[in-house]
C-alpha angles and dihedrals in degrees: 000000000000131000149142131253122209117198116204137175122220113239117177088207089069092059121102116252110281099013094109090048092046089052091049093051090048091055091049091052093044088052093047088049092054089048089052094050092045091050091047090053093052094049093043106033093163096049115121093209136020112247117190125196120251089252092053091049092049091050093050108032111119139169136193087227108081093229106023102109107076117207105267100188103117096352119129121219091254090058091050090047091051091049089052092049087052090049107040092168091059112078131167115259 
């Protein structure tokens, strides 16, 4: 097997403006989602699946793509599908 290895060093100066802040926000939202899921498990120990409210989902939705999570408040599925067709590189995680 042959291949090449590229050694790199992380330098925050090389990031686009806003990327580090976006990543911090994603980490915050991901931690919040885990807290919400844990609280649901405690309050519904016999539930087969975890069901979060729309408000909880809106508070904790996140994406690695800076603009991939469209606002869902008052948006129907057809609008979201149309948004995804216009933005083929942006997919739900």
